[in-house]
C-alpha positions as CSV (number, residue, x, y, z in Angstrom):
1,M,-0.1,0.2,0.0
2,K,2.9,2.2,0.8
3,L,4.8,1.3,-3.1
4,V,0.8,2.0,-4.4
5,K,0.9,5.3,-2.8
6,S,4.2,6.8,-3.7
7,L,4.1,5.9,-7.1
8,L,0.5,7.7,-7.5
9,L,2.0,10.7,-5.9
10,G,5.4,10.5,-7.9
11,S,2.8,10.0,-11.0
12,A,1.3,13.4,-10.3
13,A,4.4,15.2,-9.1
14,G,5.3,14.2,-13.0
15,L,2.4,15.3,-14.5
16,I,2.4,18.3,-13.1
17,A,6.3,18.9,-14.3
18,V,5.8,18.1,-17.6
19,G,2.2,20.2,-17.7
20,G,4.6,23.4,-16.9
21,A,6.7,22.5,-19.1
22,Q,4.7,22.4,-21.9
23,A,2.6,25.5,-20.9
24,A,6.2,27.3,-20.7
25,D,7.2,26.3,-24.5
26,L,3.4,27.9,-25.5
27,P,3.7,30.8,-27.3
28,V,2.3,34.1,-25.2
29,K,-0.1,36.4,-27.4
30,A,1.6,39.5,-27.8
31,K,0.5,42.9,-27.0
32,A,-1.9,44.7,-30.2
33,V,0.7,47.3,-31.9
34,E,-1.1,50.8,-32.0
35,Y,-0.2,52.0,-35.9
36,V,0.0,55.7,-36.2
37,K,-3.3,56.7,-38.0
38,I,-4.0,59.6,-40.5
39,C,-6.4,62.0,-39.7
40,S,-8.2,63.3,-42.4
41,L,-10.5,65.6,-40.6
42,Y,-8.6,69.0,-40.1
43,G,-6.3,69.0,-43.1
44,A,-3.0,67.4,-44.0
45,G,-0.5,66.6,-41.8
46,F,-2.4,65.6,-38.8
47,Y,-2.3,62.0,-37.3
48,Y,-4.6,60.3,-34.0
49,M,-2.2,60.4,-31.0
50,P,-2.5,57.0,-30.2
51,G,-5.1,55.3,-28.2
52,T,-6.9,58.7,-28.5
53,D,-9.6,60.5,-30.9
54,T,-6.9,63.7,-30.5
55,C,-5.1,64.5,-33.8
56,I,-2.0,66.3,-34.0
57,K,0.3,68.1,-36.1
58,F,3.7,69.6,-36.0
59,G,5.2,72.3,-38.2
60,G,7.8,75.5,-38.9
61,Y,10.5,76.6,-40.5
62,L,14.2,77.0,-40.1
63,R,15.1,80.7,-41.5
64,A,18.8,82.2,-42.1
65,D,18.2,85.5,-43.0
66,T,21.2,88.3,-43.3
67,T,20.5,91.9,-43.3
68,V,23.1,94.9,-45.1
69,G,22.4,98.7,-43.5
70,A,20.0,97.8,-40.8
71,G,20.1,96.2,-37.7
72,D,17.5,93.8,-36.1
73,Y,15.6,94.5,-39.4
74,S,14.5,97.7,-39.4
75,F,15.4,100.6,-40.5
76,Q,19.0,102.8,-39.5
77,A,17.9,104.0,-36.0
78,G,19.0,103.5,-32.9
79,A,22.8,104.1,-31.3
80,N,24.8,102.0,-33.9
81,Q,22.8,102.0,-37.0
82,G,21.6,105.5,-36.5
83,S,25.2,107.1,-35.9
84,N,26.7,106.6,-39.4
85,N,29.8,106.3,-38.5
86,R,31.8,103.5,-37.8
87,L,29.6,102.1,-35.5
88,T,27.3,101.3,-37.7
89,N,26.9,97.5,-38.8
90,Y,27.5,97.0,-42.5
91,W,25.3,93.3,-41.9
92,F,23.6,91.7,-39.3
93,S,22.4,87.8,-39.5
94,R,20.3,85.6,-37.7
95,A,19.5,81.9,-37.2
96,R,16.0,80.6,-36.4
97,M,13.6,77.7,-35.6
98,D,10.1,78.0,-35.2
99,F,8.4,74.6,-33.9
100,T,4.6,74.6,-34.2
101,V,2.3,72.1,-32.2
102,D,-1.2,72.2,-33.1
103,T,-4.2,69.7,-31.7
104,R,-8.0,69.0,-32.4
105,T,-10.5,67.3,-30.5
106,A,-14.1,66.4,-32.0
107,T,-16.7,67.0,-29.3
108,E,-20.5,67.3,-28.5
109,Y,-19.2,70.9,-28.3
110,G,-17.1,71.7,-31.6
111,V,-13.6,71.1,-32.0
112,V,-11.3,71.7,-28.8
113,R,-8.4,73.1,-30.2
114,T,-5.0,74.1,-28.7
115,Y,-2.1,75.5,-30.2
116,A,1.7,76.8,-29.6
117,D,4.3,78.2,-31.5
118,M,7.7,78.5,-30.3
119,V,11.0,80.1,-31.8
120,F,14.5,79.3,-31.2
121,T,16.8,82.5,-32.0
122,W,20.1,83.3,-32.6
123,T,21.0,86.8,-33.9
124,S,23.9,89.1,-34.5
125,N,24.6,91.5,-31.4
126,A,23.4,94.8,-31.6
127,V,23.9,98.2,-30.0
128,T,19.8,99.7,-29.3
129,G,20.2,103.4,-28.2
130,S,17.9,105.3,-26.7
131,N,14.9,102.6,-26.1
132,P,15.8,99.0,-26.1
133,S,12.5,97.3,-25.2
134,A,11.6,98.9,-28.4
135,Q,14.3,98.6,-30.8
136,G,14.0,94.6,-29.6
137,A,17.8,94.4,-28.1
138,S,19.8,91.7,-28.8
139,D,23.1,90.5,-26.8
140,G,24.2,87.9,-29.8
141,S,23.0,84.8,-27.9
142,A,20.5,82.6,-28.2
143,S,16.8,83.5,-27.3
144,L,13.1,81.5,-26.6
145,G,9.8,83.3,-28.1
146,L,6.5,81.7,-27.7
147,Y,4.6,83.8,-30.3
148,H,1.6,81.4,-29.4
149,A,-0.3,79.3,-27.3
150,F,-4.1,79.3,-27.4
151,I,-7.2,76.9,-26.5
152,Q,-10.2,77.2,-28.8
153,F,-13.3,76.2,-27.9
154,A,-17.0,76.6,-28.8
155,G,-15.8,80.3,-30.5
156,F,-14.0,81.6,-27.6
157,T,-10.2,81.6,-27.4
158,F,-8.0,81.8,-24.4
159,G,-4.3,82.9,-24.2
160,R,-1.6,84.4,-26.4
161,T,-2.6,84.9,-30.7
162,V,-2.4,87.5,-33.1
163,S,-4.5,90.6,-32.5
164,I,-8.5,90.7,-34.4
165,F,-7.4,94.1,-34.7
166,D,-4.6,93.0,-37.2
167,A,-5.2,92.3,-41.0
168,P,-4.7,89.1,-41.3
169,W,-0.6,89.9,-43.5
170,Q,0.1,91.4,-40.2
171,S,2.9,94.4,-40.9
172,Y,3.7,92.8,-44.0
173,P,1.3,93.6,-47.1
174,A,3.7,91.9,-50.0
175,G,7.1,90.8,-47.7
176,G,9.3,93.6,-46.3
177,P,11.2,94.5,-43.3
178,D,9.5,94.8,-39.8
179,H,9.0,98.9,-39.9
180,I,6.4,98.9,-42.0
181,P,3.9,101.7,-40.4
182,G,0.2,102.2,-42.0
183,G,-1.3,99.6,-39.2
184,S,-1.1,97.0,-36.0
185,N,1.0,94.4,-35.9
186,N,1.0,91.2,-33.1
187,V,3.0,88.8,-35.4
188,N,4.6,87.6,-32.3
189,G,1.0,87.9,-30.0
190,I,-0.7,89.3,-27.2
191,N,-2.4,87.6,-24.2
192,Q,-6.2,87.8,-24.5
193,V,-9.6,86.8,-24.1
194,A,-11.7,86.6,-27.4
195,Y,-15.0,85.4,-28.9
196,T,-15.6,84.9,-32.5
197,A,-19.3,84.7,-34.2
198,D,-19.7,82.8,-38.0
199,F,-22.5,83.8,-39.7
200,G,-22.0,81.9,-42.8
201,Q,-20.9,83.0,-46.4
202,G,-17.5,83.7,-45.2
203,I,-18.7,86.7,-42.6
204,T,-17.4,86.3,-39.3
205,G,-17.2,89.0,-36.1
206,S,-14.8,88.6,-33.0
207,V,-14.8,90.5,-29.7
208,A,-11.5,90.4,-27.3
209,L,-10.1,91.6,-24.2
210,Q,-6.3,92.2,-25.0
211,D,-3.9,92.6,-22.3
212,M,-1.7,95.8,-24.7
213,T,1.4,95.4,-21.9
214,T,2.4,91.6,-23.2
215,A,2.2,92.5,-26.9
216,T,6.5,92.2,-28.5
217,N,7.3,95.8,-27.1
218,G,4.1,96.8,-25.3
219,Q,2.2,100.1,-25.0
220,S,3.5,102.8,-26.6
221,N,5.1,105.9,-24.4
222,L,3.1,108.3,-21.9
223,W,5.6,111.3,-22.1
224,N,5.8,112.6,-18.5
225,V,8.0,115.9,-19.9
226,S,8.0,117.7,-16.7
227,S,11.5,115.0,-16.4
228,G,12.8,115.4,-19.5
229,T,16.5,116.2,-20.3
230,A,18.4,117.5,-23.2
231,A,20.6,114.3,-23.4
232,Q,17.2,112.4,-23.8
233,F,15.4,114.9,-26.3
234,V,18.3,114.2,-28.9
235,T,17.5,110.9,-28.5
236,G,13.7,111.1,-29.2
237,V,13.2,110.9,-25.7
238,Y,10.7,113.8,-24.7
239,G,10.2,113.2,-20.9
240,A,9.5,109.8,-18.5
241,N,7.6,107.2,-20.0
242,D,5.3,107.2,-17.1
243,W,2.5,104.5,-17.0
244,G,1.0,103.7,-14.2
245,G,-0.7,100.0,-13.3
246,T,-3.5,98.4,-15.5
247,R,-6.7,98.9,-15.2
248,S,-8.5,97.6,-18.2
249,P,-7.7,96.0,-20.9
250,D,-8.4,97.4,-24.4
251,I,-11.7,96.5,-25.7
252,V,-11.2,95.2,-29.6
253,G,-14.1,94.4,-32.0
254,A,-13.8,93.1,-35.9
255,I,-15.9,92.4,-38.7
256,R,-14.6,90.6,-41.4
257,V,-15.5,88.8,-44.9
258,D,-14.0,86.3,-46.2
259,Q,-14.9,85.1,-50.1
260,A,-13.4,83.4,-53.3
261,W,-12.4,87.7,-54.3
262,G,-10.6,88.2,-51.5
263,L,-11.4,89.7,-48.1
264,A,-12.4,92.9,-46.3
265,Q,-12.3,93.9,-42.6
266,I,-12.8,96.8,-39.9
267,S,-11.7,97.1,-37.0
268,V,-11.7,99.1,-33.9
269,A,-10.4,99.8,-30.1
270,A,-10.0,101.5,-26.9
271,H,-7.0,101.8,-25.2
272,D,-7.2,103.1,-21.4
273,I,-4.1,105.8,-21.0
274,H,-3.4,105.3,-16.8
275,S,-0.8,107.5,-15.8
276,A,1.4,107.0,-12.9
277,Y,2.3,109.9,-10.6
278,Y,3.6,113.5,-11.3
279,G,6.4,113.3,-9.1
280,A,8.5,110.2,-7.6
281,T,5.8,109.5,-4.5
282,E,1.6,109.6,-4.4
283,V,1.4,113.1,-2.7
284,T,2.4,114.9,-6.1
285,G,-0.9,114.0,-8.0
286,H,-1.6,112.2,-12.0
287,P,-3.5,113.6,-14.1
288,G,-7.2,111.6,-14.5
289,D,-7.6,108.9,-17.6
290,K,-8.2,108.6,-20.9
291,W,-9.7,106.3,-23.2
292,G,-7.8,106.3,-26.6
293,W,-9.6,104.8,-29.6
294,A,-8.3,103.8,-33.1
295,V,-10.2,102.3,-36.4
296,Q,-8.6,100.3,-39.2
297,G,-9.8,99.2,-42.6
298,A,-7.7,96.3,-44.7
299,L,-8.8,94.6,-48.0
300,T,-7.5,91.5,-50.1
301,I,-8.2,91.6,-53.7
302,K,-7.6,88.2,-55.6
303,N,-7.6,87.3,-58.7
304,I,-6.5,90.0,-60.7
305,P,-6.2,90.1,-64.3
306,T,-2.3,90.1,-64.2
307,G,-1.7,86.4,-63.4
308,P,-3.1,83.3,-61.4
309,G,-2.2,83.8,-57.6
310,D,-1.6,87.4,-57.6
311,S,-2.9,89.5,-55.0
312,I,-3.3,93.4,-53.2
313,N,-3.4,93.9,-49.9
314,L,-4.4,97.4,-48.8
315,Q,-5.8,98.8,-45.5
316,A,-5.4,102.5,-43.7
317,V,-5.7,103.2,-39.9
318,Y,-6.9,106.5,-38.0
319,T,-5.5,106.4,-33.9
320,D,-6.3,109.1,-31.4
321,G,-4.5,107.6,-27.8
322,A,-3.1,104.2,-29.1
323,S,-0.3,104.6,-31.4
324,R,0.1,101.0,-31.0
325,Y,-2.1,100.7,-33.7
326,N,0.1,102.3,-36.1
327,F,3.7,102.5,-35.2
328,Q,3.2,98.6,-34.3
329,S,4.4,95.9,-32.2
330,L,8.1,96.1,-34.0
331,F,8.4,99.8,-35.1
332,P,10.7,101.4,-32.3
333,Q,8.8,104.2,-30.5
334,S,11.8,107.0,-30.0
335,F,14.7,106.4,-32.7
336,F,18.0,109.1,-33.9
337,M,19.6,108.9,-37.2
338,F,22.4,111.3,-38.2
339,S,24.0,112.3,-41.7
340,G,25.6,114.9,-43.1
341,S,25.4,118.6,-43.5
342,G,25.8,121.7,-45.6
343,T,25.1,124.6,-43.5
344,G,28.5,124.3,-42.0
345,A,27.0,122.4,-38.6
346,Y,29.3,119.5,-37.4
347,Q,26.2,116.9,-39.1
348,S,23.0,117.2,-39.6
349,T,20.4,114.8,-37.0
350,G,16.6,113.9,-36.9
351,F,14.9,112.4,-34.0
352,A,11.3,111.4,-33.5
353,G,9.1,109.9,-30.3
354,I,6.2,108.6,-30.7
355,A,3.5,108.5,-27.4
356,D,-0.3,107.7,-26.9
357,G,-0.5,110.9,-25.2
358,V,1.5,113.6,-22.9
359,F,1.6,115.4,-19.6
360,G,3.3,117.7,-17.4
361,T,2.9,118.7,-13.7
362,G,-0.5,120.0,-12.9
363,T,-1.9,119.4,-16.6
364,G,-4.2,116.1,-17.9
365,I,-2.8,113.7,-20.6
366,D,-2.9,115.4,-24.1
367,T,-3.3,112.6,-26.3
368,V,-1.1,112.1,-29.8
369,K,-3.3,111.6,-33.1
370,T,-2.0,109.4,-36.3
371,W,-3.1,108.2,-39.3
372,G,-1.5,106.0,-41.8
373,F,-1.9,103.1,-44.7
374,R,0.5,100.6,-46.2
375,G,-0.3,97.8,-48.7
376,G,1.0,95.8,-51.7
377,Y,1.3,93.8,-54.9
378,T,2.1,90.4,-55.3
379,H,3.2,89.1,-58.6
380,N,3.6,85.3,-59.8
381,W,5.9,85.2,-62.8
382,S,5.5,81.3,-62.4
383,P,5.1,78.9,-59.8
384,N,9.0,79.2,-59.1
385,W,9.3,83.1,-59.4
386,A,7.3,85.9,-57.8
387,S,8.1,89.6,-57.2
388,A,6.5,92.0,-55.2
389,I,5.9,96.1,-54.5
390,Y,5.4,97.2,-51.1
391,G,4.9,100.6,-48.8
392,G,3.5,102.6,-45.9
393,Y,3.0,105.8,-45.1
394,A,2.5,107.3,-41.5
395,Q,2.1,110.6,-39.9
396,L,2.4,111.8,-36.1
397,K,0.6,114.7,-34.7
398,Y,0.9,116.1,-30.9
399,G,-1.9,118.0,-29.7
400,D,-1.4,121.8,-28.8
401,T,-0.7,121.2,-25.3
402,G,1.7,118.4,-25.4
403,K,3.8,120.3,-28.5
404,A,3.6,123.4,-25.6
405,L,5.4,120.9,-22.7
406,I,7.8,119.4,-25.3
407,C,8.7,122.7,-26.7
408,T,9.6,124.2,-23.7
409,N,12.6,121.5,-22.9
410,F,13.5,121.9,-27.3
411,A,14.2,125.4,-26.1
412,A,17.1,124.5,-23.8
413,I,18.9,122.9,-26.8
414,A,17.7,125.2,-29.7
415,V,19.8,127.7,-31.7
416,A,18.4,130.7,-32.0
417,G,15.9,131.1,-34.9
418,S,14.9,127.4,-35.0
419,T,11.2,126.0,-34.9
420,C,10.7,123.4,-32.4
421,N,7.9,120.9,-33.9
422,P,7.6,117.1,-32.9
423,D,5.2,116.6,-35.4
424,F,6.8,114.0,-38.4
425,N,5.9,111.8,-41.4
426,F,7.2,108.4,-41.9
427,A,7.6,106.4,-45.5
428,V,8.7,103.0,-46.4
429,I,8.7,101.5,-50.3
430,G,10.5,98.9,-51.5
431,V,10.4,95.7,-53.8
432,N,11.3,91.7,-53.4
433,T,11.5,88.5,-55.2
434,V,11.0,85.3,-54.1
435,W,12.7,81.9,-55.8
436,T,11.3,78.7,-54.9
437,P,12.8,75.8,-56.5
438,V,11.3,72.8,-54.7
439,K,8.3,73.1,-52.3
440,N,8.7,75.1,-49.3
441,L,12.7,76.3,-49.9
442,A,12.3,79.9,-50.8
443,F,14.7,82.4,-51.3
444,T,14.3,86.3,-50.5
445,A,16.0,89.1,-51.4
446,D,14.4,92.4,-50.3
447,V,15.3,96.0,-50.3
448,N,13.7,99.0,-48.8
449,W,13.9,102.7,-48.8
450,T,13.3,105.0,-45.5
451,H,12.1,108.2,-45.3
452,L,11.9,110.3,-41.8
453,D,10.1,113.6,-42.7
454,Q,10.7,115.7,-39.2
455,K,9.2,119.0,-38.6
456,Y,12.1,120.5,-36.4
457,S,13.7,123.5,-38.7
458,G,17.1,125.3,-37.9
459,A,19.8,123.5,-35.5
460,I,20.6,122.7,-31.8
461,V,23.4,122.5,-29.3
462,S,23.5,119.0,-28.8
463,P,25.0,117.4,-25.4
464,G,26.2,114.5,-27.6
465,I,25.3,110.8,-27.6
466,A,27.7,108.5,-25.8
467,A,26.5,105.3,-27.2
468,A,26.9,106.6,-30.8
469,A,30.0,108.4,-30.4
470,K,28.5,111.6,-31.0
471,P,30.4,114.5,-29.5
472,A,28.2,118.1,-28.0
473,A,28.6,120.3,-31.0
474,V,26.0,122.1,-33.4
475,Y,23.2,120.0,-35.3
476,E,21.6,120.7,-38.2
477,L,17.8,119.5,-38.0
478,K,17.4,117.4,-41.6
479,D,15.1,114.9,-42.8
480,Q,16.9,111.4,-43.0
481,N,16.9,108.8,-45.5
482,S,18.1,105.1,-45.0
483,V,18.3,102.0,-47.0
484,S,18.4,98.7,-46.4
485,A,18.7,95.1,-48.2
486,L,17.5,91.6,-46.7
487,F,18.5,88.3,-47.9
488,R,16.9,85.4,-46.4
489,A,16.7,81.7,-47.0
490,Q,13.6,79.1,-45.8
491,R,12.7,75.9,-45.3
492,N,9.0,75.4,-44.4
493,F,8.1,71.9,-42.7
């Protein structure tokens, strides 16, 4: 009995061992592979994120630029470019990579979208002059930019993107440099909350609350001339830039029509002007707030008889106490330029300052009025070659009170017989040609001329500008010109 029991137990153990060995030899069922699927709902380039119903697209560009006769892709202004001497950069370069991430998910409320646009840039060293924040200072090192970062849901947009006030082409009606006036430009983004209603047949209406302090270079100047100095004056800085804290976002609205023939848009904006104090402390008092405003019209005409794909872009703007909507975010808000003189003065100079308003101790804010327009025409010679001509013109006028306050400080440097008038006009005109040898690869050559029509006359005794190596001397007050060229290679992906 004992022997039988041992045999039975041994047989059971053997069966268990054999069964285990056979189980170990059986193939294990592999986990299903999740292949990336194309998402055709939102156009080319979208894929489903594995395991989700969200579609994603990556894109961007890589760009290499060289400019001749300009710094930071603007006209010859500021310390080294405007000095027109041995400090002037004859050429300037930039390498940039732009990377975009676009996600979209269909929901019962419509599409939920997120979009981010990140920019990595290495730019030549630049000496900037009187208003670094407005002239895009660079220290010759790598920098990171965030142009867009927003969520869209049920018609709402939350985050950072272009302003609904802007024309679709920003400040580039047919290419061109960064400094074309004649309309707004927030191509680098502005923080906002916006709502867009679609009325069908290409008609949309939008309203937004946008934080102008988050634009590329913020608001324009608000001159408190009571602290102005001669050293500042000759650089186009007419006093302290005396903004107080924010009290209201800019209130913006737009109506737009998109059709096969082109586009038409009307935009309006209200801008709160809220100053700090007359002096250094609260007890010095302050002027009351004022509301500035701007209105802009934009028009695109497509399918014109000159050729397939040719187009004309036009826009015009008027501002009162909201100058950034004309002299846009990439335009320097104060600048100076030098050239030769035929009157016996050491050299000639021109300078200009842009502002929303002006005040002095005990006065209210006197708003600054501007108007401008810009446009461009693009012609396609063939699928691989295109040329364009573009231009812009803007005028700025100070009010009588603001002008009198500024001219009080001018009197300290004026030569007898000189005339003080801080108003000015500014014009840009240029041409470019783009060669696209293969899809998404383009080479551009662009040449432009700019003209500062300043309204001062006579001469000044300048205290000099150390950053521009300009000595204290007598300078003729004269209009100034600038010519620059841009050469660009760009690969989109």
